[in-house]
N, C-alpha and C positions, 0 to 999 in steps of 0.2 A: 443689716448688711455687715459682714465680718470686717473688722479693721485689718489693715495691712500692718504686719508687725514691724516692717521696716519704716514705712512712711509716717506712722502715727506715734513713733517713739520719740519722747521729748528729751531724753537724757543725752549727755555728751559722751557717755562711755557705755560699754556693753560688758556685763558680767557673764562669764562663761563657766559652767560647771567644770571642776577639775583644774582650774587655773586661778592664779591670783587676780583680784580685781584690777582691770586695766587702768592706767593713768588717765586723768582727764584729757580729752581730745584737744590737741593744740591746733593752731591754724596750719593749713597745708604748707605754707612757706616756712614757718618756724620748724615744723617737723623735718622738712627736707633739708634745711640748713644744718641739721645735725650730721649730715653726711659729709660736710666739708672737710673734717680732719682726714677722712679716708680718700677724698678726691684731691686734696692739696698736692700730694706727690705727683699726680698726673695732670695738674692744671695746665701745663704748657701744651701738652698733646690735646687736652680738651679744648683749649683756645684755638689751636690749629684746626681741629675738626669743625668747630663752630665757624671759623673763618672760611673753610673750604665749602661748607654747606651754604653759607651766606653768599659767597661768590657764585655758587651754582644757582641759587634762587634769584640773585640780582641779574644774572645773565638772561634769565627768562623774561625779565622786564624790558630788556633791550629788543626782544623779538617784536613786540607791538610797534615800536618806533620804526623798525625796518619794514614791517608790513605796511604801515601807513605810507612810507615813502614809495614802496612798490606800487601801491594803488594810485597814489597821486602822480607818480612819475611814469615808469615804463608801461603800466597798464593803461593809464589815462591817455598817454601820448603814443601808445603802440610802438614803444621803442624796445625791441627785444635785446639789442646790444647792451642797454643799460640794466636789463633784468639780471644778467648772469653774475655780475659782482655782488649784487644784493642777495641773490640766492645763495652764493658761496658764503656770504657773511652769516646767513641763517644757519647753514650747515656747520660753520665754525662755532657759532653760539651753542648749537645742540651738542657738538662734541665736547666743548668746554664744560657744559653742565654735567655730562656723563663723567668726565675726568675728575671734576671736583667732588662729585658724590662718591666716586670710587676712592678718592684720597681720604674722604671723611671716614669711611669704614676702616680702611687699612690703618690709619693713624691711631685709631682709638680701640680697636678690637682687643689686642693683647693687654694693654694697660688696664682696661676695665675688668678683664678676666683676672688679672693680678689683684685688683681691688676687691673683687668678690672673694677670692681665695684668702686674702688677708682678713676680711671681715668674718668669714666662716671660721678661720682659725682662732680669731679672738673670741668668737661666740662659743666655740667648743672649749677653749681654755677657761672661759667664764663659768661654763657648766661644771667644770671640774673643781673650781674654787668655791662654788656656792654651797651653803650648808645643806645637810641632808634634809632638814626641815623644809627647804625650798622644794626639793624634789618630791617630798611627801605631798605638797600642795598642787604641783603642776603635773598635768597629764603628759606622758612622753610624746604623744602625737602632736600636742601643741608646740612643744619644743622642736620636734622634727620639722614641722611645717615652717617654723621661723628660720631654722638653719638651712632649709632647702628652697621652698617655694618663695618665701618672702625675700630672701637674698637674691633670687633670680629676678623678682619683680624690680628690686632696687637697681640691679645692674642694667636691666633693660631700659629703665627710666633714664639712667645716666647716658646710655649709648644712643638713644633715639628721641624720646619725648622732651628731655631737657634741652637738647640741642635745638630742636625745632620749635620749642616755646620761644627761644631767643630769636632764631632765624625767621620764623614766621611773623613774629611781632615786628622785626625790623623790615622784613619784606613788605608787610602790610603798610607800614608807615611810608616807606619809599614809594610803594605803588599809589597810595593816596596822594602823596605830593606830586607824583607824575600825572595823575588824573586831573588834579587842579590846574596844572600847567597846560593840559590839553584842552579842557573845557570845564570851568568852575561850576556851571549850571548842572551839567550831567553828573559831576562829582558829588554835588549836594544831594541829588536824587539817589545816587547809589549808596550814600552814607546814611540814608534815612533810617534803616533798621539798627544802626549801631547802638543807640541807647536801650531799646527793648532787649537786644541780645545781651548787653552788659548786665541788665537787671535779672534776666533769666538765668544766666550762667552763675551769678552770685547765689541765687536761690538753689540752683541745681547742686552747687558744690557742697553745701551743708547737708542736703538730703542724701547725696550720693556717698559722702564720707561715711555716714552711719551704715548705709547698705553694704559698703565695702568691708567695714569692720566686722559686721555680722557674717558676711560670706567667709572671710579669712578665718575667723574663730570657729565657725561651724565646720570648715574644712579641716581644721586641727582636731576637732572632736571626732570626725569621721576617720582621720588618720590613726587616732588612738584606738578606735574600735577595730580597725583592720589589723593593727599591730597586735592587739590582745588576742584577736581571733587566730592569727598565725602562730603566736607563741603558745597559745593554749589549745591547739588543734586536737591534741590527744585527749584532753579532758572533754572537749565538745563532742568528739566522736564516741568516747567511752560512755558518756551519759546520754547520747542521742540528742544533744542540744544544738546541733549545727543548724537546724531549721529555725529555732528561736533566735539564734544569733543572726541568721540571714534576715529574719524579720526586723530585728533592730537595725541592721545595716540599711535595709530598704527604707525604714522610717527616717533614719538620719539623712539618707541620700535624698529623700523626698523633701525634707526640711531645707537642705542645701540647695536643691533644685528650685524650690519656691523663692529662696533668697536671690539666687542667680537670675531667675525670671523677673523679679522685682527690679534688679539692677538693669537688666536688658530693657525692661519697659521704660524706665526713666531715661536711659540712654537713647532709646528709639524716639521718645517724645522730644528730647532735646535736639536730636539730629533733624527731625522733620521740620522744626522751627528754624534751626541754624541754616539749613539748606533752603527752606521755602522762602523765608523773608528776603535774603539776598537775591534769589532768583526773581522774585516779584519786583524788587527794586531795579534789577538789571533789565527786566522787560519794560518797565516804565522809562528807564534811561534810553533804551533802544527806540521806543516810540517817539520820545521827545527829540532824540538825535535824528531820526528819519525826518521829522518835521523841520528841523533846522537845516538839514541837507537840502530838502525840497525848496526851502526859501533862501537858499544860497548863504545861510549864516554859518555853515560848517561844511568843510569839504568831506567827500566820501572817504578819503584816506584818513582824515582826522577821526571820523566816526569809527572806522575799522580799528585804528590804533587805540582809541579810547575803550572800545568794547573788548579788544584783546587784552588790554591792561586790566580791565575789570575782571575778566575771566581768570587772569593770572592771580589777581588778588583774592579771588573767590576761594582758592585752596586754603590759604591761611585762615580764612573765616570758617570754612567747613571743617577744618581740622581742629578748630577750637574745642568742640565738644569731646572729641576723642582724646586730645591732649589733656584737657582738664580731668577727664575720667581716669586716665592713666596716672596723672599726677596725684590724684586722690588715693588711688590704690598704692602708689609708691609711698605716699605720706603715711598711710595706715600700716604698710609693711615696715616702715622705719620706726613708727611708734611701737609696734609689736617687738621688733628687734631690740630696741633700747629698753623696753620693759624688763628684759632679762639683764641687760648690761648695767642697768641702773640699780639692780639689787645689791645690797651690801655683801661684800665678800666675807666668807668664813676662812678662806685660805689666802695667803699672800700670793701676789702675781709671780709666777715662775716661768722660765722658758719652757716651751713645749718639749716634753721628753722624747728621746729618739724612739723609733718603732721597736716593737718587742723583739724583732729579729736582730737588732744591733746590740753590741756589748757596751753598756754605759761605763763611765769612769768609776773607779772604786770609791766607796763611801769613806768618809773620814773616820778615824779611830774613835771609839767611844770615849766620852769624858770620864776620867777617873773619879770614882766616888769613894770618899774616905770613910764616910759613916753611913753604911747602907741602912735603910729604914723600911724598905719594901714599899707596898702600896697602902696609902692611908686615905680613907674617905672621912671628912669631918663636916657634919651638919649639912650634907648634900641634899638639896631640894631640886625638883624638876617637874615642869608641866609642859606639855606640848603647846606651841603657839595657838593652834586651832582648837584647843580643848574648850568645851562649852563653859560659858561664864557660870560661876557659882559652884562648879565641881571642885573637889579637893585636888591638891597636887598629887601627882602619881608617886613621887618620892618626897617624903615629908620630914627629912632630917636623918639621913643615913650616916651612921658612924661605924666604920669598919677598918680594922688594921690587919693587913696581910703581911706577915713578917718576911723579911728578905730570905729567899730560898724556899719559902713555904708554898704549898698548894692549898688553896681555899676553894671548897665547893660551895656554890650558892644555890639554895633550893627555895622554892616558894610555889604558891598556887599559880595556875595559868592566869596571866594578866596582872601579876603582882608587880611587874616592872623589872624583872631580872635582866632581860635583854637590853632594856633601856639603860640600866645602871652600867652594864659593861660597855655600852656604846659611848658613855661619857668619858671613859678612860682614854681612848684615842682621839677624843674631841670630835666625834661625828656629830654629837649634839653638845651644846654648852649648858652646863649646870645653871639652874636658875639662881641658886645660892649655895654657899658652902665652898669648901676647897677639896681638891684631890691632889695628892703629892706622890711623886715617885722618888724614893730615896731622899725624902725631905725637901724636894724641889716642887713648887707649884707647877702643874702642867701648863698653866696659862703663861708661864714665863719661858717655856720651851718653844722653839720654832717647830711648827707642825711637821715639817719634813723630818726633823730630828726626833720628835716625839714618836712618829710612826716607824722610825727605825728601831726605837727601843721597845715599842709595843706591837706585837703581832696578834692578829685576830683570825680565828676560824669561825665563821658565822654558821648559824643553824641551817640557813638556806645556802647550799654550796654553789655559788654562782661561778660558772666558767665562761671564758670568752671564746670567740671563733678564732682560735689559734691552736698551736700544737700543745701537747702535754708539757713539753719542756718550757715553752713560753708561759703557760699558765702557772706552773709551779714556781718558776723563777721570778714571777712578779713579786714574790715575798722577799727576794734578795737578788736583784738584777746582776750583781757582780759575782754571784756564786758560780763555782765551777762544777764539773761533772761529778766530782767526789761528793760535794755537799748535796747535789741533786739526787744522787743515788742513795745517800744516807737518809734524806728526807722521805724518799719513796719507800725505803725499807721501814722506817719508823711508822709510816702510814699503812704498811702492809699492802702497797700498791704494786706488787710484782706482776699484776695482770698486764701492765704496760709492755712487758717484754714479749707478750704473745700477740700484740697488735701489729698490723702490717708494717708500720715504720717505727715501731718502738716508741721512744719518747718524742719522736718527731712526727707522730701521727696527729693530724688535726682532729679535734674533738667535736666540731660542728657548733652551731649556734646554741649557746647556753649548755654545751656539753650533752646535747640530746642523743649523741651516739653512744653514751655510756649509761650504765645503770645508776640508780640513786646512790647505792653504796660506793660505787667506783668514783662518782663525783665527790662524795663526802671525803673519801680517802685522799683524793688529789687536793681538796681544799685544806685538809689537815697538813699535807705535805707542804703546801704553800705557806702555812703559818709557821712551821718549824724549820724551814730550810735556811732561814737567816740566823739561827741560834739566838733568838731574841732574849733580851734581858727580862722582859715581862711578856707573859703569854695569856691571852684570853681565849677560852674555848667555850663555844655556845653549844652544849649538848653534842659533843663531837662524835658520838658513837651511835646515834639514834637510828641510822639507816643500815647498820651492819648486822650480819647474821651472828649467831652466838659464837661460832668458831673464830671468825675473823675478829670479832670484838675482843675475844680473849688475847689474840695475837697482838692487836693494836694496843691494848691495855699494857701488855708486858713491855712493848717497845716505848710506849709513852712514859712509863715510869722512869726510864733512863733519861728522857728529855726533861721531865718535870723535876728531876733531882738537881738540875743545873740552872733552874730559872725560878722566877717568882710568878705564880700562875693563879688565875681566877677561872674556875670551871663551873659553868651552869650545868646542873645535874638534875635529871628526872628519875633516874633509876639507881638502886643501891650499887650496882656494879660500877657506875661512874663515880658515885660518892666515895667508894673505896680507894679511888686514885688520890684522894685528898688527905692532907694531914689534919685539917679541921673543916668544919661545916658551919656555914652561916645561914640562918633561916630569915627570909625576907617576908614580912607581913605588914599590912596596913601602912605601906610606904616607909617602913623602918626595919632595921635589923633587930629581930625579936630576941634572938639568942645565938650564941656561938659555942661550939664545943666539938669534940670528936664524935664520930658516928655512934660509938657505943654509949657515950655520955648522953647524947641527945635522945637516943632510943629510950633511955631510962627517965630522963627529966622533962622531955618536951612532948606533950600530946599532939601538938600540931605536926611536929617532925614525924612522929610515928604514923600519923594519918597520911602524910605526904608519901612516905616510903611504902605504905600499904596500898596507895592509890585511892584512898577515901576522900582526900581533899584535892580537888582538881581546879576549882575556880576561885578567882579573886573576888572580894566583896563587891557588891553592886555599887555603881557610882564611880569606880576607878576607870581611868582611861589609859590603857597600856597598848604597846605595840611590840 
């Protein structure tokens, strides 16, 4: 017989492909207590909501007392005059219960929405501060499910299950006390299932926690697949792979379905026992109560009052399974949320920047440098955190000096680490060893925001955002005016924007899908140069351009490069010719440096690279 992957797993955590290994599972209470800093600002309203719900529940406990008096009084004595005041009291109790429940929702709805907004904002800010290596390890769907569905689960828990865990517990205790005052014998019979239910729920909690974790992680995996399918829909259609992707989707959906059914089965088993045992006990109490009434040891009104009280107390017992299930889901969502927040920051905490459409405050003036030294790499080593054990470092001691005002081209075989080396300059990754200086100052001593004002980057993959052309380009210099915007577009030969429906205010669509590859690359180049950066990094900036446009961009770029210190990754001779000197990266080190003509004469590797004969890095290297 096949084993249930949820019920037969003995570990306390679940590893999910595409994510970091989750932290060891805490107890439900300890996990939920981590929400307290966010709840503290609304604790008064939360207490008022609990009080309103408690008053509503306690008012229902008064109903059995009134019913008992009606049976033993007006009904037994056939006194209709005495019935009306008691009936009016029942109506008043019902209206009070409704009013208190309404107050509970009104008092807490807006504050908890604010709590969720605050948590989501902190989560998003954390994602911006985390190092690029974190995002390399985590699937975007996993992060999206934490930011959306998990936060919704936590807010729902605070608004309903948390309150009724408190209210139902107090209502149960008050009801039990009332039942003992009515008849202790029937109360003992009714409480018979209490110990078995306690033991059952303890066992249920540990099993259900694991099932919940599996469900939420697999939901994140499915979210990642859907996101990739939407973003890559052109590739899927072009290669006719939409059916195979649909098969993957159905396979992962089936896995998620099985996990959900496992959860549902566990919950159904719990509910059948949580409801069945109290009903059995209540039937026994009814039989004994009828016997006592028949032998005049208990009045009919007292029996009605007791049974009504027992039925009122039944709801807190029956809700126990649902409340525990949701508490476990909330605890798991909390763990998943804090798995991200507990990661070490690569960036300092900063206030959330204004939206792209607003005009931020001007940046501070650059610090005056009296002894320019350009860019210097000294003994720089690097390996990715997830690189297989035993493999060599990707960069194994890079020494390179780019003089102030100089343009250096960086060439090397595919996978040699060129892009990684340039990513170390703005500290997208941290060097494993060695130092990198800008004009003699270690980049680790610079505030990251200041460092990224000094260093501008145009990546090989020209990522654009769902915003206008103006907003995308001015991400490189938020305080730049129209003159600098136009100058940057001219440098990048992006005159095509003037032929778009709304010019520079035309939205480009998600990831710039409304533009061609060459147009996206030109806008990415404009974004890099719009801020007149002191240091410029260009990762193969002309790869997607046609020959005519490439020549125009090269001519404009020469003017920009003349006033900055630049490092340019180059794969073609035309790009190399933009540089004053060329550095060849091989075997994790800078093999040689010289002008284009010098290296053509002295370096066989360089000649092979320029002729297209050397295209791959040596086996065993790990590059991205």
